[in-house]
N, C-alpha and C positions, 0 to 999 in steps of 0.2 A: 267424141266417143266414136269408138270401131265398130264393125258392124255386126262384129261377135258378143259386145260390150251389152250388160242388162244388168239394172239395179237388182242387187240380191235381197228379199223382202221373206216376211212371215206366208206370204203367198206361196212364193216362187221355192219357198223350204219345203211345203205343202205337197209342191209337185214334184219335188225330187226325191221326197219320201213314198212313191206312187208304187215302185216296184217292192217296196217292203211289205211284210203282213199286216192287213186290217189291225191286231193287235198293238204290233208295234208302233205304227202310227199311231193310234190312241194314246199309247201310253206315253209317245212323246210330246205328244200338244197337249196333256192333262200337266207334263212338268213343266211347259213353259206358259202356261195358262196360272200354272200357281204363281211361277215368277213375274210374271204381270201383275197380277193380285198384288203383289208383296209391291210393287212397283208403285202402282196406284195411291196404295195406303201407305209409304213411306216416304216417297217424292211426289203424290198428286199427278203423275202421267203415268201409262200403260206402258210406253214403249221408252225405253232409255240405255237402248243399245246406240243411239248416237251419243250419247252423255261417255260409255266405255268407249267409244271408240277416241274421244278426245282427252279421256282420263289418265292420270300415271298410272303404272303398275301398281304400285300400293292403294289407290284407289279405289280399282278394279275389283283386287282381293278385299278388301276393307267391306264392300258392295256386298261381293258374295255370302262373305262371314255376316254381315247383318241379314241376309235372306237366311242363311242357316240356321242361325238362331233364331228367326221369324217361324222357322217351321220346328220349332224344338218341341209341340206339342205331340208330333208327330214320332214313330218307330225310328229307331237310327237306320234300319235297313232301306226303309223307303226314306228317307232323307238321301241316303246315299245313291240307291236308283235314280231319283228326281235330277240328284247332280250330276249321272253321267250321261241320261238323257239330254239335259240344260245345257250339257257342254258342247254336245253335239251342233245345235242349235247356236250357239255363241261362234264358235270356230266358224260355221257356214256364214255367220254375221258380219266376220271379221276380228270379231275376239278372242283373239289364240292365247290359252293356257299353258303351261310349261309344266310338264308333270311334276319337277320336280319342287317349283312352286309351290303348287297345289297342295303337295305332301307338307310340304314346311311352312306357309300361309296361312292355310286353311285347318277349321279345327272342329270333327264333327261329334255328335255324340254318341260315347261306347254305346255299345248293344249289352241289349240286357237279355241275359237267357232265362225266360220263367223254364219252368217245368211245362211243357203241352198236356194240353187236357187229349186225353183218348174217347173215343166215341165209344160207347157201351152196346150191347145186343138192344137193354131196355131201354136206350136213349132214342133209339133210329125210329123200334115201335112208335113210342111216344110219338116223335115227330110226324113221323109216316103217319097215323092215325090225324093229327090234326091239317094233313096237306090237301088239296081237290086231287082228285084221282089221277089228272093229266102229270100233275107235279110230281104228284106221288109214283107214277111210273118212271118218271124219269130220272129221280133220284136214285131207287132202285137200282134201273140201268146205269147210272152212273156206279154205282155201289158195288156192283159186280164184275164191272169193265174195268172199273179200276181208271175211266177217263176225267180228263181236267174238262171243267164245266165250259170253259170256251172251246172244248172241240168237240163236246154232244149236243151242244146249243146249235153245231153248224152242222151237223149230220144230215141225210139225205137218206130217201129210201134207198136209193142207189148204190147207197156204200152198205149196206144189211145184204147179209145171203139170209136166205129163210128157210131153207133145205131140209134144216136139223130140228130136232129140238130145239136145241139153244141157238138163237139168232148170232150170227159170226157178222161182225164187225169189221170192214176193211177202211183204217181210218186214212186219207189221203192225207200226201204231204203238205197240201195246200190249207189245209187247219188243222195239222199235228204241229205241238212244239219241236221247235228246233227244224222243223220241216222235211222230217223223219215219217214217214209214213211207217204203220203197222194191224199188226190184227190181235182183235182181242174178240170178247162174249160176252153176252147177256146172260144172266142167271134162266133157271129153266123155267122159274118163278115169274120172273120180270120179262123173259120172252112169250110167255105164256099170256101176258096183264096188256102186254103190246100188240100182238098179234090182230085183234078187230080192227086198231085205229089204223095200223099198216094196209088195210086191205083198200082203205079210200085212200090212199095217196097216190099220186103219181109218182114216178120213178127221181124227179126234180123237184118236189116238195120236201120241207125241211120236216123231220120227223117230232121234235120237240118246241124249237122255238115259234114263233108266228111272227118274227119283224126278222129280215135281213140284215140289220145290221147286230153282228152278231157282239156289240159290246151293250148293245141294250138290253140282247136277253140273257147275256149273263146278270146285270142288272137287276132284271127283272126277276129273275130265279133265286140269286143273294137277297130279295125282299121279300117273297114268299115264303121263303127259308127263316128267316129273321123273325118275321109274324108269326110265326108258327113256332121257332122255338122260344118266344115271348107267351106266348099262351099257353104253353104247357110248362112255365117255369125255369127256360134252359138256358136263359139269356147271362149266363155268368161273362165275366169279362177279365182279361188279365190287367194285372194293375198298372203294368208300365206302359201298354200302348192302349187300354181303352177298349180294347179289340174284344168280339164275344170270342170265346172258348170255340162254340161251333160255328163252323163256315161251311160252304159247297166244297170246300178243300176236305174236311174233316170224312166224307162219306168216300171220295178217293182214299183217303190215307185208311180207313178201315178195310177196304179190300184188299191196298196191298199188306197191310198186318197178316189180315188170314192167309192169301198168297204165299207170304214169306213162310208161315210157318210149315208148308211143303217144300217150296223151292224158292230162297232168295232169289235166286238168279233169272229164272222165270218169270218172277214178279215184279222185276225190275223191265224186263222185254216187253209182259204186258202192259205194262203203265208206262212206259215209254221213256224211263230211269235210263241215267248214265251208270253202266256196272258192266262186268265180265258176260259180255253177250256172245257166249262159246255157241260153236254148233253144235247141236246136242244131236247124237244120233238116233238113230229112228226109233228105237225101244223107248228110249228116254224122252224124245218129242210124245209118242204114242201113251207114255205114262201120263205124262204133264196133262195133255188134251183132255185125257181120258179122268182126271180127277179133277177137273176145270168145270167140265162140262156134267160132274156129278155135287159139286160144290154148291151146297143150302148155303145161303146167306144170313136166314132167319132159326 
């Protein structure tokens, strides 16, 4: 074994991912954990990578198809994402998958396009009234700023500009999806409710989360919301996936929809979505900022 040689393991793969965003790392590890649970249940051992390395091409794809079928109770999009993440790990460990073989050998469940439930103003009021004050303010801020739950739980006081009636949010690239920073705003109602708490925080303090682990903070917010929608009888689920109609993304989607009625491209820019991000002339920018500052979500 040469000076530069080292064994590739799950731990060295974790180290390799260190430069990626925390959420990306967590997502890949969830997919690996899912595959290991399948391996234990099906073959009686957690790590079957050595067996895959010694297997024939047909045996490798037959095993992966079994894993896909084992996940049949999950949404088709979830399985596809899991496979994409797992494939990176398998490649790192020496199990190389040819793209054409993947296309021909593996069969994924067809995506079912159910009509998505649109959150209503009445729904929002019922839910917010059944949340503790701190969580209520968090969702009001998400609603007006169109932020992702993973972004808002990582906000620190230093990311907020408090000079105006509307709190300005400077989302840094380090916590934004696609690593692309942007600027958004909290509504007047949300800003007024948040300010008393901000007076007690230092610049480096998290605004909404109590845990530095952003994934844990996301799960905590999701659980609080889930308990609230169950209490108010809004715990409807989609037949194809058994997922709740209403989730943390629903609040972001509501805000995007409301802004889109004014200017679809501006809504995408605020939300950090891909779209026609044109360079707005000064008068158009002033018009949009005036609109969002006076916008009432309730």
